[in-house]
C-alpha positions as CSV (number, residue, x, y, z in Angstrom):
1,X,-46.9,-62.8,3.6
2,X,-50.0,-64.5,2.1
3,X,-49.4,-67.5,4.4
4,X,-49.3,-65.2,7.4
5,X,-52.5,-63.5,6.2
6,X,-54.2,-66.9,5.9
7,X,-52.9,-67.9,9.3
8,X,-54.4,-64.7,10.8
9,X,-57.7,-65.3,9.0
10,X,-57.9,-69.0,10.1
11,X,-57.3,-68.0,13.7
12,X,-59.5,-64.8,14.1
13,X,-61.3,-66.2,17.1
14,X,-58.0,-66.9,19.0
15,X,-55.8,-64.5,20.9
16,X,-52.6,-65.2,19.0
17,X,-49.3,-64.3,20.7
18,X,-46.0,-63.5,19.1
19,X,-44.6,-66.9,19.9
20,X,-47.6,-68.6,18.0
21,X,-46.4,-66.9,14.8
22,X,-42.8,-67.8,15.5
23,X,-43.7,-71.4,16.1
24,X,-46.0,-71.6,13.0
25,X,-43.5,-70.1,10.6
26,X,-40.0,-70.8,12.1
27,X,-39.0,-67.1,12.1
28,X,-39.0,-64.5,14.8
29,X,-42.2,-62.4,15.1
30,X,-40.2,-59.3,14.3
31,X,-39.0,-60.7,11.0
32,X,-42.5,-62.0,10.1
33,X,-44.0,-58.6,10.9
34,X,-41.5,-56.8,8.7
35,X,-42.3,-59.1,5.8
36,X,-46.0,-58.7,6.3
37,X,-45.9,-54.9,6.7
38,X,-43.8,-54.6,3.5
39,X,-46.4,-56.4,1.5
40,X,-49.7,-55.2,3.1
41,X,-48.7,-51.9,4.6
42,X,-50.1,-52.8,8.0
43,X,-48.7,-54.8,10.9
44,X,-49.9,-58.3,11.8
45,X,-51.7,-57.0,14.8
46,X,-53.5,-54.3,12.8
47,X,-54.6,-56.9,10.2
48,X,-55.9,-59.1,13.1
49,X,-58.2,-56.2,14.1
50,X,-59.2,-55.4,10.5
51,X,-60.3,-59.0,9.9
52,X,-62.0,-59.3,13.2
53,X,-64.1,-56.2,12.6
54,X,-65.0,-57.4,9.2
55,X,-66.2,-60.7,10.6
56,X,-68.1,-58.8,13.3
57,X,-69.8,-56.7,10.7
58,X,-71.0,-59.8,8.9
59,X,-72.2,-61.4,12.1
60,X,-74.0,-58.3,13.2
61,X,-75.7,-58.0,9.8
62,X,-76.9,-61.6,10.1
63,X,-78.7,-60.8,13.4
64,X,-76.2,-62.1,15.9
65,X,-76.1,-60.4,19.3
66,X,-73.3,-58.0,20.1
67,X,-72.0,-60.1,23.0
68,X,-72.0,-63.3,20.9
69,X,-70.2,-61.5,18.1
70,X,-67.6,-60.0,20.4
71,X,-66.7,-63.4,21.8
72,X,-66.8,-65.2,18.4
73,X,-64.4,-62.6,16.9
74,X,-61.8,-63.1,19.6
75,X,-62.5,-60.1,21.7
76,X,-62.3,-61.3,25.3
77,X,-63.3,-57.8,26.6
78,X,-66.7,-56.7,25.5
79,X,-66.0,-53.0,26.1
80,X,-62.8,-53.2,24.2
81,X,-64.8,-54.7,21.3
82,X,-67.2,-51.7,21.4
83,X,-64.3,-49.3,21.4
84,X,-62.4,-51.0,18.5
85,X,-65.6,-51.4,16.4
86,X,-66.5,-47.8,16.8
87,X,-63.0,-46.6,15.9
88,X,-62.9,-48.8,12.8
89,X,-66.4,-48.2,11.5
90,X,-67.4,-44.9,12.9
91,X,-70.5,-46.4,14.6
92,X,-71.3,-48.6,17.6
93,X,-72.2,-52.2,16.9
94,X,-75.9,-51.4,17.8
95,X,-75.9,-48.5,15.3
96,X,-74.4,-50.8,12.7
97,X,-77.1,-53.4,13.3
98,X,-79.8,-50.7,12.9
99,X,-78.4,-49.3,9.6
């Protein structure tokens, strides 16, 4: 599970697909997800979002633009980034930058 977490963290800026995990670890995504969820209590996809939002928070705090942050954190859709960020933090990226 730790190796999966490291893989997620090392690839935050990429849109990882189920087959990427299967190829990297030689197991089905379903099996990997079961192992990961048993250890961390969240799915692989949920952890991807958590790590991306944490990275976004750091980038926004350092003065990066919202658009640049969105792209660097692997969110291809700017408006989806806004929605996810607000859901996870309770504030919009611009509100977060101001606080």
